[in-house]
Every structure is written in structure tokens, then in C-alpha cells.
N, CA, C and O atoms as CSV, one atom per row, in Angstrom:
chain,resi,resn,atom,element,x,y,z
A,1,MET,N,N,-2.106,-5.645,-23.386
A,1,MET,CA,C,-2.066,-5.935,-21.987
A,1,MET,C,C,-1.116,-4.959,-21.305
A,1,MET,O,O,-0.071,-4.613,-21.855
A,2,THR,N,N,-1.481,-4.526,-20.123
A,2,THR,CA,C,-0.640,-3.622,-19.340
A,2,THR,C,C,-0.664,-4.060,-17.884
A,2,THR,O,O,-1.720,-4.428,-17.368
A,3,VAL,N,N,0.476,-4.025,-17.218
A,3,VAL,CA,C,0.548,-4.337,-15.796
A,3,VAL,C,C,0.496,-3.012,-15.035
A,3,VAL,O,O,1.297,-2.109,-15.274
A,4,LEU,N,N,-0.461,-2.919,-14.118
A,4,LEU,CA,C,-0.630,-1.703,-13.318
A,4,LEU,C,C,-0.559,-2.045,-11.834
A,4,LEU,O,O,-1.034,-3.105,-11.426
A,5,PRO,N,N,0.021,-1.174,-11.023
A,5,PRO,CA,C,-0.060,-1.364,-9.577
A,5,PRO,C,C,-1.527,-1.241,-9.155
A,5,PRO,O,O,-2.277,-0.457,-9.737
A,6,GLU,N,N,-1.931,-2.007,-8.157
A,6,GLU,CA,C,-3.331,-1.996,-7.742
A,6,GLU,C,C,-3.798,-0.608,-7.312
A,6,GLU,O,O,-4.958,-0.257,-7.528
A,7,MET,N,N,-2.921,0.179,-6.711
A,7,MET,CA,C,-3.330,1.520,-6.286
A,7,MET,C,C,-3.595,2.438,-7.483
A,7,MET,O,O,-4.270,3.457,-7.338
A,8,ALA,N,N,-3.076,2.091,-8.652
A,8,ALA,CA,C,-3.293,2.902,-9.847
A,8,ALA,C,C,-4.707,2.741,-10.387
A,8,ALA,O,O,-5.159,3.557,-11.191
A,9,ILE,N,N,-5.410,1.698,-9.955
A,9,ILE,CA,C,-6.761,1.463,-10.466
A,9,ILE,C,C,-7.841,1.828,-9.453
A,9,ILE,O,O,-9.021,1.563,-9.681
A,10,LYS,N,N,-7.443,2.435,-8.334
A,10,LYS,CA,C,-8.411,2.703,-7.265
A,10,LYS,C,C,-9.547,3.629,-7.693
A,10,LYS,O,O,-10.620,3.585,-7.092
A,11,ASP,N,N,-9.348,4.457,-8.699
A,11,ASP,CA,C,-10.397,5.371,-9.150
A,11,ASP,C,C,-11.029,4.923,-10.465
A,11,ASP,O,O,-11.736,5.703,-11.104
A,12,PHE,N,N,-10.788,3.691,-10.874
A,12,PHE,CA,C,-11.397,3.178,-12.099
A,12,PHE,C,C,-12.914,3.095,-11.940
A,12,PHE,O,O,-13.429,2.863,-10.846
A,13,THR,N,N,-13.600,3.286,-13.031
A,13,THR,CA,C,-15.050,3.123,-13.043
A,13,THR,C,C,-15.371,1.623,-13.073
A,13,THR,O,O,-14.490,0.791,-13.288
A,14,THR,N,N,-16.636,1.302,-12.855
A,14,THR,CA,C,-17.058,-0.094,-12.917
A,14,THR,C,C,-16.763,-0.678,-14.285
A,14,THR,O,O,-16.323,-1.823,-14.392
A,15,LYS,N,N,-16.999,0.091,-15.320
A,15,LYS,CA,C,-16.726,-0.374,-16.687
A,15,LYS,C,C,-15.241,-0.684,-16.865
A,15,LYS,O,O,-14.882,-1.706,-17.450
A,16,GLU,N,N,-14.383,0.196,-16.361
A,16,GLU,CA,C,-12.938,-0.027,-16.473
A,16,GLU,C,C,-12.517,-1.250,-15.649
A,16,GLU,O,O,-11.671,-2.032,-16.083
A,17,MET,N,N,-13.110,-1.412,-14.461
A,17,MET,CA,C,-12.761,-2.545,-13.603
A,17,MET,C,C,-13.142,-3.880,-14.236
A,17,MET,O,O,-12.555,-4.909,-13.903
A,18,ASN,N,N,-14.102,-3.875,-15.131
A,18,ASN,CA,C,-14.491,-5.109,-15.824
A,18,ASN,C,C,-13.369,-5.646,-16.702
A,18,ASN,O,O,-13.390,-6.814,-17.090
A,19,HIS,N,N,-12.398,-4.811,-17.015
A,19,HIS,CA,C,-11.268,-5.219,-17.851
A,19,HIS,C,C,-10.037,-5.619,-17.030
A,19,HIS,O,O,-9.033,-6.070,-17.583
A,20,VAL,N,N,-10.123,-5.453,-15.727
A,20,VAL,CA,C,-8.981,-5.737,-14.854
A,20,VAL,C,C,-8.944,-7.223,-14.508
A,20,VAL,O,O,-9.967,-7.814,-14.164
A,21,ARG,N,N,-7.767,-7.814,-14.599
A,21,ARG,CA,C,-7.542,-9.202,-14.209
A,21,ARG,C,C,-6.394,-9.213,-13.203
A,21,ARG,O,O,-5.444,-8.439,-13.322
A,22,TYR,N,N,-6.491,-10.084,-12.231
A,22,TYR,CA,C,-5.468,-10.166,-11.187
A,22,TYR,C,C,-4.534,-11.342,-11.443
A,22,TYR,O,O,-4.902,-12.309,-12.110
A,23,PHE,N,N,-3.330,-11.245,-10.908
A,23,PHE,CA,C,-2.362,-12.331,-11.016
A,23,PHE,C,C,-2.833,-13.525,-10.199
A,23,PHE,O,O,-3.509,-13.368,-9.181
A,24,LYS,N,N,-2.471,-14.711,-10.653
A,24,LYS,CA,C,-2.691,-15.908,-9.852
A,24,LYS,C,C,-1.534,-16.021,-8.877
A,24,LYS,O,O,-0.522,-15.335,-9.025
A,25,THR,N,N,-1.677,-16.870,-7.895
A,25,THR,CA,C,-0.644,-17.084,-6.891
A,25,THR,C,C,0.596,-17.678,-7.543
A,25,THR,O,O,0.467,-18.587,-8.362
A,26,PRO,N,N,1.759,-17.212,-7.219
A,26,PRO,CA,C,2.097,-16.149,-6.279
A,26,PRO,C,C,1.945,-14.770,-6.929
A,26,PRO,O,O,2.438,-14.528,-8.031
A,27,GLU,N,N,1.258,-13.881,-6.226
A,27,GLU,CA,C,1.051,-12.524,-6.738
A,27,GLU,C,C,2.288,-11.676,-6.473
A,27,GLU,O,O,2.932,-11.840,-5.437
A,28,PRO,N,N,2.629,-10.783,-7.379
A,28,PRO,CA,C,3.733,-9.859,-7.105
A,28,PRO,C,C,3.332,-8.910,-5.975
A,28,PRO,O,O,2.155,-8.585,-5.824
A,29,VAL,N,N,4.288,-8.479,-5.200
A,29,VAL,CA,C,4.012,-7.561,-4.087
A,29,VAL,C,C,5.013,-6.417,-4.102
A,29,VAL,O,O,6.049,-6.480,-4.764
A,30,ARG,N,N,4.683,-5.383,-3.368
A,30,ARG,CA,C,5.572,-4.231,-3.227
A,30,ARG,C,C,5.693,-3.928,-1.744
A,30,ARG,O,O,4.711,-4.005,-1.005
A,31,GLU,N,N,6.885,-3.588,-1.318
A,31,GLU,CA,C,7.115,-3.253,0.081
A,31,GLU,C,C,7.477,-1.784,0.184
A,31,GLU,O,O,8.254,-1.258,-0.613
A,32,ILE,N,N,6.900,-1.135,1.178
A,32,ILE,CA,C,7.255,0.255,1.474
A,32,ILE,C,C,7.921,0.244,2.838
A,32,ILE,O,O,7.328,-0.206,3.818
A,33,SER,N,N,9.132,0.729,2.905
A,33,SER,CA,C,9.875,0.748,4.163
A,33,SER,C,C,10.374,2.148,4.437
A,33,SER,O,O,10.664,2.918,3.522
A,34,LEU,N,N,10.468,2.458,5.702
A,34,LEU,CA,C,11.010,3.735,6.143
A,34,LEU,C,C,12.088,3.411,7.169
A,34,LEU,O,O,11.796,2.892,8.247
A,35,VAL,N,N,13.317,3.716,6.832
A,35,VAL,CA,C,14.444,3.372,7.692
A,35,VAL,C,C,15.231,4.632,8.015
A,35,VAL,O,O,15.539,5.427,7.128
A,36,MET,N,N,15.554,4.809,9.295
A,36,MET,CA,C,16.336,5.972,9.699
A,36,MET,C,C,17.084,5.665,10.993
A,36,MET,O,O,16.763,4.716,11.709
A,37,ALA,N,N,18.068,6.477,11.265
A,37,ALA,CA,C,18.820,6.325,12.509
A,37,ALA,C,C,17.950,6.795,13.673
A,37,ALA,O,O,17.249,7.801,13.558
A,38,ARG,N,N,17.992,6.081,14.775
A,38,ARG,CA,C,17.161,6.430,15.936
A,38,ARG,C,C,17.387,7.866,16.421
A,38,ARG,O,O,16.435,8.541,16.813
A,39,GLN,N,N,18.600,8.320,16.398
A,39,GLN,CA,C,18.887,9.639,16.964
A,39,GLN,C,C,18.301,10.792,16.139
A,39,GLN,O,O,18.249,11.925,16.617
A,40,VAL,N,N,17.869,10.520,14.927
A,40,VAL,CA,C,17.318,11.612,14.118
A,40,VAL,C,C,15.801,11.491,13.925
A,40,VAL,O,O,15.209,12.214,13.123
A,41,ILE,N,N,15.187,10.576,14.662
A,41,ILE,CA,C,13.740,10.395,14.531
A,41,ILE,C,C,13.014,11.620,15.077
A,41,ILE,O,O,13.239,12.045,16.210
A,42,LYS,N,N,12.160,12.162,14.261
A,42,LYS,CA,C,11.283,13.253,14.677
A,42,LYS,C,C,9.897,12.642,14.735
A,42,LYS,O,O,9.237,12.485,13.708
A,43,GLU,N,N,9.452,12.296,15.947
A,43,GLU,CA,C,8.269,11.475,16.118
A,43,GLU,C,C,7.011,12.031,15.449
A,43,GLU,O,O,6.266,11.268,14.834
A,44,LYS,N,N,6.753,13.336,15.551
A,44,LYS,CA,C,5.546,13.896,14.951
A,44,LYS,C,C,5.602,13.810,13.426
A,44,LYS,O,O,4.600,13.495,12.785
A,45,LEU,N,N,6.752,14.083,12.853
A,45,LEU,CA,C,6.921,14.009,11.403
A,45,LEU,C,C,6.744,12.575,10.910
A,45,LEU,O,O,6.044,12.337,9.926
A,46,ILE,N,N,7.377,11.624,11.590
A,46,ILE,CA,C,7.271,10.217,11.214
A,46,ILE,C,C,5.836,9.733,11.408
A,46,ILE,O,O,5.325,8.979,10.580
A,47,GLY,N,N,5.184,10.153,12.480
A,47,GLY,CA,C,3.794,9.776,12.723
A,47,GLY,C,C,2.884,10.292,11.622
A,47,GLY,O,O,1.988,9.581,11.166
A,48,ALA,N,N,3.112,11.530,11.194
A,48,ALA,CA,C,2.310,12.114,10.115
A,48,ALA,C,C,2.551,11.371,8.800
A,48,ALA,O,O,1.612,11.132,8.041
A,49,LEU,N,N,3.794,11.010,8.532
A,49,LEU,CA,C,4.120,10.260,7.317
A,49,LEU,C,C,3.464,8.879,7.344
A,49,LEU,O,O,2.896,8.438,6.345
A,50,GLN,N,N,3.544,8.202,8.486
A,50,GLN,CA,C,2.923,6.886,8.635
A,50,GLN,C,C,1.411,6.989,8.411
A,50,GLN,O,O,0.832,6.181,7.686
A,51,GLU,N,N,0.790,7.963,9.022
A,51,GLU,CA,C,-0.657,8.154,8.877
A,51,GLU,C,C,-1.039,8.408,7.415
A,51,GLU,O,O,-2.022,7.857,6.919
A,52,THR,N,N,-0.258,9.244,6.734
A,52,THR,CA,C,-0.525,9.552,5.322
A,52,THR,C,C,-0.410,8.300,4.454
A,52,THR,O,O,-1.255,8.058,3.592
A,53,ILE,N,N,0.628,7.512,4.683
A,53,ILE,CA,C,0.808,6.283,3.907
A,53,ILE,C,C,-0.345,5.320,4.159
A,53,ILE,O,O,-0.907,4.765,3.215
A,54,LEU,N,N,-0.703,5.120,5.424
A,54,LEU,CA,C,-1.776,4.182,5.744
A,54,LEU,C,C,-3.124,4.652,5.211
A,54,LEU,O,O,-3.940,3.826,4.804
A,55,LYS,N,N,-3.375,5.955,5.203
A,55,LYS,CA,C,-4.630,6.487,4.664
A,55,LYS,C,C,-4.707,6.323,3.153
A,55,LYS,O,O,-5.798,6.220,2.592
A,56,SER,N,N,-3.557,6.298,2.496
A,56,SER,CA,C,-3.561,6.199,1.036
A,56,SER,C,C,-3.798,4.779,0.544
A,56,SER,O,O,-4.048,4.568,-0.642
A,57,ILE,N,N,-3.723,3.801,1.447
A,57,ILE,CA,C,-3.968,2.415,1.057
A,57,ILE,C,C,-5.476,2.189,1.071
A,57,ILE,O,O,-6.108,2.312,2.121
A,58,PRO,N,N,-6.062,1.860,-0.081
A,58,PRO,CA,C,-7.507,1.634,-0.135
A,58,PRO,C,C,-7.934,0.492,0.796
A,58,PRO,O,O,-7.212,-0.493,0.954
A,59,GLU,N,N,-9.113,0.635,1.410
A,59,GLU,CA,C,-9.636,-0.394,2.308
A,59,GLU,C,C,-9.692,-1.749,1.602
A,59,GLU,O,O,-9.426,-2.786,2.208
A,60,ARG,N,N,-10.036,-1.728,0.332
A,60,ARG,CA,C,-10.121,-2.959,-0.446
A,60,ARG,C,C,-8.790,-3.715,-0.431
A,60,ARG,O,O,-8.765,-4.945,-0.400
A,61,MET,N,N,-7.691,-2.969,-0.453
A,61,MET,CA,C,-6.379,-3.614,-0.434
A,61,MET,C,C,-6.033,-4.115,0.960
A,61,MET,O,O,-5.384,-5.151,1.107
A,62,LYS,N,N,-6.463,-3.382,1.989
A,62,LYS,CA,C,-6.159,-3.817,3.351
A,62,LYS,C,C,-6.852,-5.140,3.663
A,62,LYS,O,O,-6.291,-5.995,4.349
A,63,ALA,N,N,-8.072,-5.306,3.157
A,63,ALA,CA,C,-8.842,-6.522,3.417
A,63,ALA,C,C,-8.751,-7.502,2.265
A,63,ALA,O,O,-9.400,-8.548,2.292
A,64,HIS,N,N,-7.967,-7.186,1.268
A,64,HIS,CA,C,-7.858,-8.000,0.048
A,64,HIS,C,C,-7.155,-9.302,0.353
A,64,HIS,O,O,-6.738,-9.534,1.488
A,65,ARG,N,N,-7.023,-10.123,-0.613
A,65,ARG,CA,C,-6.437,-11.443,-0.472
A,65,ARG,C,C,-4.921,-11.415,-0.268
A,65,ARG,O,O,-4.307,-12.463,-0.071
A,66,HIS,N,N,-4.327,-10.251,-0.313
A,66,HIS,CA,C,-2.870,-10.144,-0.173
A,66,HIS,C,C,-2.431,-10.511,1.240
A,66,HIS,O,O,-3.115,-10.222,2.221
A,67,LYS,N,N,-1.293,-11.143,1.311
A,67,LYS,CA,C,-0.689,-11.405,2.616
A,67,LYS,C,C,0.248,-10.239,2.891
A,67,LYS,O,O,1.401,-10.243,2.459
A,68,THR,N,N,-0.242,-9.262,3.598
A,68,THR,CA,C,0.556,-8.065,3.853
A,68,THR,C,C,0.755,-7.857,5.340
A,68,THR,O,O,-0.001,-8.374,6.163
A,69,LYS,N,N,1.760,-7.111,5.662
A,69,LYS,CA,C,2.020,-6.741,7.046
A,69,LYS,C,C,2.137,-5.224,7.087
A,69,LYS,O,O,2.834,-4.620,6.273
A,70,VAL,N,N,1.446,-4.619,8.045
A,70,VAL,CA,C,1.643,-3.216,8.332
A,70,VAL,C,C,2.292,-3.179,9.699
A,70,VAL,O,O,1.682,-3.571,10.694
A,71,ILE,N,N,3.518,-2.711,9.751
A,71,ILE,CA,C,4.285,-2.719,10.990
A,71,ILE,C,C,4.363,-1.307,11.524
A,71,ILE,O,O,4.815,-0.394,10.834
A,72,ALA,N,N,3.921,-1.134,12.750
A,72,ALA,CA,C,3.945,0.190,13.365
A,72,ALA,C,C,5.381,0.660,13.592
A,72,ALA,O,O,6.285,-0.146,13.810
A,73,ILE,N,N,5.568,1.954,13.539
A,73,ILE,CA,C,6.884,2.542,13.790
A,73,ILE,C,C,7.085,2.613,15.293
A,73,ILE,O,O,6.254,3.161,16.017
A,74,GLU,N,N,8.172,2.065,15.745
A,74,GLU,CA,C,8.455,2.083,17.175
A,74,GLU,C,C,9.359,3.251,17.506
A,74,GLU,O,O,10.301,3.564,16.778
A,75,SER,N,N,9.050,3.889,18.624
A,75,SER,CA,C,9.904,5.019,19.017
A,75,SER,C,C,10.862,4.638,20.107
A,75,SER,O,O,11.651,5.471,20.554
């Protein structure tokens, strides 16, 4: 048995996915946070980073059974 982050299995084949089992409630979760001082915010850089992170999250995970929050970066 091996525990893998869900994003690590995003490219698994159907055959490989047949071996995947999910945790029962409560499921483990991971939080990604970006914290910085307001005076050093570079809006275009932060916007590009936010976009890259959000694009890397598979649609299946966004609509999955997880109780997740995606919080927009405020300028």
C-alpha cells in the first residue's frame, strides 16, 4: 500500500486507476498558501503565479467531493 497525493495520480491510466482507493471521511487535505507583505506585492507576478497554481489543479479535483476553498488574491 502507498499513500499518494491526488495530483500525483492525474496521469494514471484507467488500469492504474482501478487500483486507487480513496480515504473515507475525514479525508486528509493539503493547503497551499501564499503570504507576503503588501508593500512588496508585484501584482502581475502574483497573478501569474495564482493562474499557474489554479491551472495545475485538475478539474476532477475542483468538482470532487473535497470541501475546498480557492481564495482570490486581493490587491
